[in-house]
C-alpha positions in Angstrom: 128.7 156.1 246.9 127.5 154.7 243.8 130.3 156.4 241.9 132.9 154.5 244.1 131.2 151.3 243.3 131.4 152.0 239.4 135.2 153.2 240.0 136.1 149.7 241.2 134.3 148.0 238.7 136.0 149.7 235.9 139.4 149.5 237.8 138.6 145.8 237.9 138.1 145.6 234.2 141.2 147.5 233.3 143.5 144.9 235.5 142.5 142.3 233.4 144.5 141.1 230.0 142.8 141.4 226.6 143.5 138.6 224.0 145.8 140.8 222.0 147.9 141.4 225.0 147.9 137.8 226.4 149.0 136.5 222.6 151.6 139.4 222.8 152.9 137.9 226.3 153.1 134.4 224.9 155.0 135.3 221.6 157.7 137.0 223.7 157.7 134.2 225.9 158.2 131.7 223.3 160.8 134.1 221.5 162.8 134.2 224.7 162.4 130.4 225.1 163.9 130.0 221.3 166.8 132.0 222.0 167.7 130.3 225.3 167.0 126.9 224.4 170.4 126.5 222.3 172.4 128.4 224.8 170.9 126.0 227.6 172.0 123.0 225.0 175.5 124.6 224.4 176.0 124.7 228.1 174.9 121.4 228.8 177.2 120.0 225.9 180.2 122.1 227.3 179.5 120.4 230.8 179.7 117.0 229.4 183.2 117.7 227.8 184.2 119.0 231.1 183.5 115.8 232.5 185.4 114.0 229.5 188.4 116.2 230.4 188.1 115.1 233.9 188.0 111.4 233.2 190.9 111.6 231.0 192.8 113.9 233.9 191.6 111.2 236.6 193.4 108.5 233.9 196.7 110.5 234.0 196.8 110.7 237.8 196.1 107.1 238.2 199.0 106.4 235.8 201.3 108.4 237.4 200.2 107.1 241.2 200.4 103.3 239.9 204.1 104.0 238.6 204.9 105.5 242.0 203.8 102.5 243.5 205.2 100.1 240.8 209.0 100.7 240.2 207.8 103.5 237.4 205.9 100.8 235.5 203.5 101.8 233.2 199.9 100.5 234.4 198.9 97.4 232.1 198.5 93.7 232.1 201.1 91.9 234.0 200.7 88.1 233.8 202.9 86.4 231.6 203.0 83.5 229.4 203.3 80.1 231.2 203.6 82.1 234.6 202.1 80.7 237.6 199.0 83.2 237.0 198.5 82.2 233.7 199.6 78.7 233.2 199.2 77.3 229.8 199.1 80.9 228.3 201.4 80.5 225.0 202.1 84.6 224.7 201.8 87.6 226.8 198.7 88.4 225.1 197.0 85.2 226.1 198.0 85.7 229.5 196.6 89.3 229.1 193.4 88.0 228.4 193.5 85.5 231.4 194.2 88.6 233.7 191.3 90.6 232.1 188.8 87.9 232.9 190.2 87.5 236.4 189.9 91.2 237.2 186.3 91.5 236.0 185.2 88.2 237.6 186.6 89.9 241.0 185.5 93.4 240.3 182.1 92.9 238.2 178.9 92.1 240.0 177.6 89.5 237.6 175.2 86.5 237.9 177.4 84.3 236.2 181.3 84.4 235.6 183.3 85.5 232.3 184.9 82.6 230.2 188.4 83.3 229.3 188.6 84.0 225.4 189.9 81.4 223.0 193.7 81.6 222.7 194.9 84.1 219.8 191.2 85.6 218.9 191.4 88.4 221.4 193.4 91.5 222.1 192.2 92.8 225.7 194.4 96.0 225.2 192.5 97.6 222.7 189.5 98.1 225.1 190.3 97.1 228.3 193.6 98.2 229.3 191.9 100.5 231.9 190.9 97.4 233.8 194.4 97.4 235.6 193.8 100.9 236.8 190.5 99.9 238.0 191.8 97.1 240.0 194.5 99.0 241.5 191.6 101.7 242.3 189.7 98.9 244.0 186.7 100.3 242.0 183.3 98.3 241.3 182.6 97.5 237.7 181.2 98.8 235.2 182.7 102.3 235.9 181.6 105.6 234.8 185.0 107.3 234.7 186.3 104.9 231.8 183.4 106.0 229.7 182.9 109.7 228.1 179.3 111.4 229.2 178.7 111.5 225.2 179.2 107.8 224.7 175.6 107.1 225.3 175.4 103.6 223.9 178.2 102.2 226.4 176.5 104.2 229.3 173.2 102.5 228.5 175.3 99.2 228.2 176.5 100.0 231.8 172.9 100.0 233.2 172.3 96.5 232.2 175.9 94.9 231.1 174.0 91.3 230.8 171.4 92.4 228.4 173.0 94.7 226.1 170.6 96.9 223.7 171.9 97.5 221.1 174.0 94.3 220.5 177.4 95.2 219.0 178.2 93.3 215.5 179.7 90.0 216.4 183.4 88.9 216.0 185.5 86.2 215.6 185.7 86.2 219.6 182.5 84.6 220.6 182.9 86.5 224.1 183.2 89.9 222.9 179.7 90.8 223.5 179.8 89.4 227.2 182.6 92.1 228.2 181.8 95.0 225.8 179.6 96.8 228.5 183.0 97.1 230.6 185.0 98.6 228.0 186.3 102.2 227.7 185.7 105.0 225.6 189.3 105.8 225.7 192.2 104.1 224.1 195.5 103.8 225.7 198.1 104.0 222.8 200.1 100.6 222.0 203.6 101.7 223.1 202.6 102.1 226.5 202.6 98.3 227.0 204.4 97.1 223.6 207.8 98.0 221.8 208.6 101.2 220.1 209.5 99.7 217.0 210.8 96.2 215.3 209.2 92.8 214.2 207.4 92.4 217.5 206.0 95.8 217.8 202.1 96.1 218.3 200.6 97.1 215.0 197.2 97.9 213.5 195.4 95.2 212.4 193.4 94.7 208.7 190.3 93.3 211.0 189.5 97.0 211.7 190.6 99.7 214.5 189.2 97.8 217.5 192.1 95.3 216.7 195.7 94.7 216.8 198.1 92.5 215.2 200.3 91.4 218.1 203.3 88.9 217.1 203.4 85.9 219.5 206.6 86.9 220.7 205.9 90.1 221.5 206.9 91.2 225.1 204.2 93.1 226.5 203.4 95.3 229.7 207.0 96.0 230.5 207.2 99.4 229.8 208.2 102.5 232.1 207.0 106.2 232.8 210.6 107.4 232.6 210.7 105.9 229.0 208.5 108.8 227.7 211.2 111.2 226.2 208.8 114.0 225.9 205.7 113.8 228.1 204.1 117.0 227.3 203.9 116.1 223.6 203.4 112.6 223.6 199.7 111.2 223.6 198.9 108.7 226.2 195.1 108.2 226.2 192.2 109.1 223.5 188.7 108.7 222.2 188.6 106.8 219.0 185.5 108.6 218.4 185.3 112.4 218.6 181.9 113.4 220.5 181.9 116.9 221.4 181.5 118.6 217.9 178.2 118.6 215.9 178.5 115.5 214.3 180.5 112.4 215.8 183.3 111.3 213.7 186.2 108.7 213.7 189.5 110.5 215.4 191.8 110.0 212.5 190.3 112.6 210.2 192.5 115.6 209.9 189.9 118.2 210.9 188.5 116.4 214.2 189.6 118.3 217.6 189.2 116.8 220.7 190.5 116.2 224.1 193.6 114.3 224.4 195.6 112.8 227.4 199.2 113.6 227.7 201.9 111.6 229.6 202.4 114.8 231.8 198.8 114.5 232.9 197.6 117.4 231.0 194.7 117.4 228.8 194.4 119.3 225.7 192.0 119.9 222.7 194.4 119.2 219.6 193.4 118.9 216.1 194.2 115.4 214.5 195.9 116.9 211.7 198.5 119.3 213.7 199.8 115.9 215.2 202.9 113.7 213.7 201.3 111.7 211.0 202.4 108.0 212.7 204.1 105.2 211.2 205.0 101.6 211.1 206.2 100.5 214.4 207.5 97.2 212.6 209.1 99.3 209.6 209.6 103.1 210.4 211.8 103.8 207.5 213.8 106.9 207.3 212.3 109.9 209.4 211.7 111.8 206.6 209.4 109.5 204.7 205.6 109.5 204.8 203.4 107.2 207.2 203.8 103.7 205.8 200.9 102.3 207.7 197.0 103.2 207.9 194.3 102.3 210.4 191.2 100.3 208.7 188.4 102.1 210.2 185.3 99.5 210.4 182.7 101.2 212.1 180.3 98.7 214.3 177.0 100.8 213.3 175.3 99.8 216.9 177.8 102.5 218.4 180.0 104.1 216.1 179.5 106.9 213.4 179.7 106.1 209.5 182.7 106.3 207.3 182.7 109.6 205.7 183.6 108.2 202.2 180.2 106.4 202.6 181.6 103.0 202.2 181.8 100.0 204.7 185.5 101.1 205.9 188.0 103.8 205.2 191.6 103.4 205.6 193.2 106.7 207.4 196.5 107.9 208.8 197.0 106.7 212.4 198.7 109.5 213.9 199.3 109.4 217.5 197.8 106.2 218.1 201.1 104.5 216.3 203.6 107.9 216.9 206.8 107.5 215.1 209.7 106.5 217.7 206.7 105.5 220.4 207.5 106.5 223.6 210.4 108.4 222.7 208.4 110.5 220.0 206.8 113.8 219.7 203.0 114.0 218.4 202.2 117.7 218.7 204.1 120.9 219.6 203.3 123.1 222.5 201.9 125.9 220.3 199.7 123.3 218.7 197.4 123.2 221.9 194.3 124.8 221.6 
């Protein structure tokens, strides 16, 4: 009887961990966590990129559906200068400003309505072309589909659109800050609503990458999907900021690779340097000549990465934002897809 009791005590003592054994277990667990955390982080990052690709795909499908419903037209602002919808608008661009505000006031749940921007100081196409699709799809605004999941500042703005934090840098348009929470990460190429070339074509503005120079006589919003000569090789939408690498970067640096939407609704990872360099729609010159226009990247430090040259701005080639030949042009060959 006594022997059994001592055997039980010894057994209980042996079932406990010693301090050394406990430290070894903790060390093993720490090592496993250190190994697994980067893998989990990469998995989350890949998941966010997948959502971004899905967003772009939804844009492509929506463009195709819109074209089927509206005589093959590419979704864009449809109000015209001095029309019944936009009385007093001196240009198609000013009429587009009125239409953008109309959509926002109907689709956004705000305590106060938006004001129409002053004539000639705002270009709604650069950041707000998607509003026509939002209206077509009857979506409430702001809509997460139009924002890359790695565009954390825009997603933060969407939470409280009337109290932005961080506040973007002011521009010559005093109403910019009111609207920017409803902007998109994805840019529609200018040829989708403007001319392929000529004196009335849309061009980059020397005020920065988020602005366009649009001549007053420009006829906007009249392009058709059938005008895209090579749908699988012409970019439709892209994010001006590459967000899925280790470090965010402006899209136009040659080594940047990111998802791009093409007019055939495919979404592919393409390196910018593999694309044609682009050109000046107002004066293309011979096809063999180098690009005659540059995009001036002036980052808003509230939500955009700094220039690689360390300066306040950097001039870079436009690539697929201003494709030579417009909708008839080619950005990439099939072999360049990654």
